[in-house]
Phi, psi and omega in degrees: 000135176296129183248132180285145175287170181290329177294314175305314180298319183293328178295321187292306179302313186297319175303311183296310187293348181262011170098013179274150176279172181293320181292317176302318172299324176298308187294329179281330190257335187082005179275146176295152181303309182295336180284320178297311182296314178298318180294316174310301190294322181293321177283326177297321179292316173305314175303315179300308179306308186298316181290335175294328180285308199272329185278072183226153181048047189275139185276029182296153179236326182236105186253139173241138185230142174207174172225144196232132184275152173205184176214159183227149185059316180189157171306148185313310183294343183253007182281131187301155183303323179287348178254357180300140180068009174263133181296139182096357179231105184107213180295137172227137175245135177251111176276132185222143177240152180217139176273123185293337183272304178275351188063015177290137172262103187276334186209150177201160183209128175269115182195223182233169182266064180241156190296323178296328174284329172294320182290318181294322173301309187287326172297318175299311179306309181306317186291350183256359183265139182264340187230170165295143183227165170270122186243131178231133172231170167290194181269020175295117192300335184297341179294328186304302177300318184292322183290317184294311180300318183278315187261333187060227183272001188264050179200152178250105188242132177220157171254135167258107181268120173261140179252122187255154177279190181297142180288129181299157173222187179067228180294339188261016189293344174270357181270142183287152174295153180291132168283113182264348185189158172228149176232130178265120185238116180280132186235335179205151176058206184233072178290146180288116181300324173300345177251007175282110191198156172231022189294320184283325178284334172286330175287330177291324181301318179291317177299321177297312182296333181276323187257357170238106188304326183294348179261357176295139176293151180053051182238161168247022177259022187290164178286139178270332175230143180304323184299316176294325179290320178294325183285323174294325179293311183308311182299323181300310182290331176287326179286316184289316181288329189245329184261326191255114173300134180275134182304326188275355179250008180296137181257151183299138181052044177207171179281357188087189179217157184272165176304323182298318179292323179297321183274008183061026177281323181217163181244012178217162177270120181290158171249169179297324180301321179293332175284316176306315181291327177301327180272006182050042176251014180287000000 
């Protein structure tokens, strides 16, 4: 079986993390589709395992959480009868947390919008934090039970509830309804009301849609297997956390720092080669 060189692997991974589809990556690099997919899955698994180990005892103070929709195999309405209600076929939700100060993504989970997935996600987030944090989510009720079960009283928790106007129709049917008001609801502890926000996690949702082709709306580049989606998400956050300096963290007369550097997880800006060596695929 043909093996890619380090240079070719860097080209493939660089293409994927910049938002190109599998087929576009194949056209640009000359690699076969199966080769690209296998490389994505292998490196994605290594990225997930590495971050699971090192993203611990984090000094985060202001956490924002949200969930972002995608689909796998087929749109929910088009899933064959024999695959209905099976995870990995139809709607898939990726739960994501971000630290408002360092911009680090300490925890994420690919799953469904059910209470058991919400609870598993929040428990994982709690296990990675070194201190009491201020936590903000949207108004999804699943967070109520999840946060209570994971944190108890050891969190300053609030919901930011958005109130939307009339849903657009006709030619604007793909546009979101206008947010006409917000409500800040304190649910636990004493959160700083001025810091109750979901702006950073909503911006991270946009980053995911721009940098992972399979998250683009109205696309045919969706994941055909749940394993591919999970690997793409893990690779995305590895690159985001460790490789790409964040604009809001830039220092004067320097190249800036990555979220992982800001959180004290690493002392260098990683390169794509570092991720490849991490996966032992050289």
